[in-house]
N, C-alpha and C positions, 0 to 999 in steps of 0.2 A: 693278123700282121700288126706288130706293135708299131705305134706311132709316137714320135716325140711330142706332139701337141695334144693337149688335152681337148677333148670334146666338150660340148657344152652339157651332154647327159650326164657325164661323170661329175661335173661341178655341182650339178642339181642334186645328184644322189649323195655325195658328201655334205652339202648344205643341210639335206633334210635330215641325216644322221645326227649331225651336230645340235640341230634344233630339238630334237628329241631325246638327248641325252640328259638324265638328272643332275645337274651339277648346282653346289651351294652358291646362291647369289647373295652379294654384300649390299646391304641397306644401310645407307649412312644414317647415323643417329643424329637427332636434332640438338643441337647447341642450347643449352640454357643460356638466356641473355644475362649478362652481368649487370647488376642494378646499379644505377649511379652512385657515387660516393655521398654519404649523408653528410650535410653541413654541420660543423661543429658547434655553431652558435644557436643550434635548434635540439630540443629533446624529443624523441618519439616513444609513444607507447603502443607496442606492436603486439597484436593478436594473432592466433594461428588462422591462416586462411583469410585474413582481413587485411585490407590495406589500411592502415591506420593513418590518420591526419596529424601532422606535426603540431605539438602544442608550444604556444610561445614561452619563453624561458621567463620564469618569475624573478630569478636572481640577477642582478646587474652589479657588477663590479664598481666601487666608487671610482677606480682610476679610469674606467672606460665608460663612464655614464654619459648617455647620448645627450647631445646639444641640442638646442632649439632648432638650429638650422638643419640638423639631420632629419630626414623624413624615415619614418619607421617603414620596413617594406610591407607590400599589401599583404593583407591576411590571407592564409591559404584557405580555399573553399573547405568546409566541413563535409565530410562524408560519413553519413550515418551508418553504425554496423548493423549487420543482419542479426535479427534475434536468433536465426536458426544456427549461425556459426559462432555465435559468442559464446563462451563457456565460461561463467564467472562463479567462483566458490562463495557461498554466502558468508558473511562474516559472523563471528561468534555472537554479537548482539542482535543479528537478524536471526539466526537460527534458535537461540534461546527463548524459552516461555517468557512472556511478560511477568507472570507471577512466580518464577523460580526463584528460590533463595540459596545461597551457598551452603552446602552440608559440611557439616564438621568431619574432618577426615578420622575414621576409626581404624585402628590397626588391623591388619588381616587376621592376626592371631585371635584377637579378641572376636571377629566376625565368625572366624571358624569355630570357635569354642561355643559359641552361642548358638550358631545352626547345628553343631553336632549335639548339645544339650537339647534342643528343641526336637531333633528327630529321633534321638536315642535317649531320652529322659530316664527311663528305667536303668540304663546302664551307667550313665555318667553320675547320677544322683548318689550311687553308693560310694563313687570314689570322693566326691565332695563331702559327704558326711563322714567318711573315715578320716578326713584330714582335718576337718573342722573339730570334730569330737575329740580328736587328740590334743587341740588347743584347750578345748573346754575342760577336759578332765585335769590338765596341768593346772588350770585356775582353781578348779575345785580342790585339789590336793594342796595347793598352796595355803589355803587357809589355815590349815591346822599341821603344816609341817613341822617335822622335829628331826633331831639327830643323835645318835648315840656315839659320842666321842670316844669311848672306851674301845669301839671296835678298830679305831685306827691305831691304837696302841698294841705293842708286841705281847705284853702279858696283862692287859687291860681287863679288869673284872667289870662286867655290866651289872648295875644294881637291878633288884627285881622289886616289884611292887606287891601289894597285898593279895593280888591274884595270881602272883607268879609270873607275871608278864615283865618283859624288859622295859626299864624306865630310861627314857631319854631326856633330851633337853629342848625345851621349846619356847617360842616366844610368841607374843600376840595376845589377843583379848580373851580367846579360848583357854589359854593356859594361865596367863597372869592376872586376869580380871575374875574370870568364871572359876579359876582353881582347878580346872580338869588335869588329870595325870597324862603326861605326854607319853602315851603307849600306843601300839599299833591299832588296839581295838579302838581308842579315842579317835585317831586319825581317820580310821575307817569309817566311823559313825558320823563324824563332821563332814568328810567328804560325801558320803550318802546323802546328807542333808541338803547339800548344795547341788548334787545331782538331782534330787527330788525336785527342785525348784526348777532346774532346767527341763526334766522331764515333763512337767506340768505345761510348760512353754511349748516343748515339740509335739505335744498332743495337739496343738492347734494347726500344726503344719497339715498339708494334704494327705489325705488318706494312703495315697499311694507311697508317700515318701517316708512318714513318720515312722514306720516300723524300722526301717534301715537306720535312721537317727538314733532310735532306742538303743538298737543292738549294738552300734558301733560305741555308742556311749558307755555301754555296760562292758564291752571288751575291752576298750582302754582303760577302765578302771581296774580290771583283773590283771592287765598286762603290769600296771602301775605297782598293784599289791603285790604281786608275785616277786618283781624286781626288789621291791623293799624288803620282802621276806629273806631274800638271798643276800642282799647288800648290807642291810642294818641288823638282821637277826640270825644272819649264817645259818639259814635252814637250807642245806643243800640236797636234802632227800626230797625227790619229786612227789613220793606218796605222801609224806607229811604236808608238803605244800598243798597239794590237791585237797587235802583234808581241811585246811584253813580255808582255801578257798570254796569249798563246798559250803561250809559254815556261813562264810560271807553271803553267798548266793541266797541261803535260806533268810538270813536276816534282812537282806534287800527285799524279799518278796513280802515278808512280815511288814517291813518298814512302809512299803508302799501302800498296803492296807490301812495301816493305823494313820499315815499323814493324810490320805484321802479323806479318811472319816473325819478327822479333825477340821479340814478345809470346808466340809459340808454342815458339821454340826456345830462349829464354833471354837472360839479360842481355848476353852476350858478343855475341850476333847484333843485339842491339837497340843496343848501344853502337857497333857497326859502322855501323848505318844512321844513327845520330846524328852520328856522326864525319863521314861522307860527305855528308849534308846540311847540318847546322848548321855544322861546322867546315870544310866545303869539301874535306875530305880532306888536311888539312896535316898533316906529318910532325910538326912541332913542338906538337902539341896538348897542352893540360893534361889528363893522365889523370884526376887527381883530380876536375877540373871535368867531365870527360866522366862520370865514375861518378856525380856528383851529378846531372846531368840525368837518367841513366837512372833512378836512384833516386826522383829528383822525379816522373817520368812514371808510374812503379809506385804511388807513394803517392797522388798525384792521381786515378789509375784507381780504386783502392782506396776512396778517399772517395767518388768518383761513384756507385760500385757500390753504396754503402750509402744511396742516396738513393732516395725514390720517384720515380715518373715524374712526378707532379704537382708535386713540387719542382724538378725539373730543368726542367720546363716553363714554370715562372714566370720562369726567366732570372736569377735572383738568385745568380749564382755568381761568386765571386772566388777567383783563383788565390793560391797562397801563394808563399813566397819559397824558391828552390831552395838558398840557403846554409844553410837549416835541415837538409840532408841531408848535411852533412859529418861529422858524428859517425858517421852509419850508413857512410859510405863508408871511414873510417878504421879500422872494426873489419876485424880480420885474418881473412882467409878461409882456413879449414882446407883447402878443396879446392885452392887455389891453392898452398899449401904442399906438398900431396901431389903435384901435378904438377911443381913445382919440384924437389922431391925425387927424382922419378923421372928427371928430367933431369940429375941430378947437381948441383944447385945447392944450396948450404949456406944454408938459411933460418934457421938458428938465430941469425944475427947481423942478420936483416932486422928 
């Protein structure tokens, strides 16, 4: 029988069910206390997780200078910072070594090139030699440069020498003072002479690098020679140019042997090699001029010998003027006087 009044047993059952039901419970969050406002007349140095003590202000405006009657506020007790919680970055003076010196800034491109050359010397050296030897050959070829103005004329006729070679127009000591003919052969021999001087110096390069320098020096000469055959002498046939170039290579090989022998055996043998190559073995040679060439070669070789390899490898070399050797050549040789006296020649009047 239903009753309008609830019994105590029903209330107990309902209360037990409510207690065992999983309902989310709200837990109020703790509020962060708001710090008191910082006084404007004080400056603070705040570190993380550390309660910093205020530092007294050092700046006092002149308008608000404290009077003698005004007492300063009591000093705030200093609270030491904990070493465990203080993180201070070292200053540059503290972190730097005491003996460290400021280094000069080197461009990144130069550092990269130096490192690349150090790691791959055999690869980079040939590119350096190629570029520098091109400048060196231009300097060698400039010593006996000549032109053929008739080639620029429409119906110009190029004059021929006694050997049938094209005669050009040249300036400088080799043509004006020494009296050599401005031809292709003369240009090649004088260029060879300066190439030989450089070759002697390049032999002192490291054994791993010297062959590439010799090869590039010779290659650039043949590039210049073939270009001159086409431009100044109008030799368009490749087969004919190759014939001239092969003859030049044969002359170069013989010239190396002759000049090397002269350097070892003395100036007389060297003068014979110069007479045979540069002067073509002619009998009416200028002996004073021949002596100037020999003295010139010796002097340039001595100058190059005093240069460091790095200086030579830069390619900034300029040859001097052989006419400066005339005073050296005109000095009387005591050895020649002795030899002539033994032959019965009176050298007192010489």
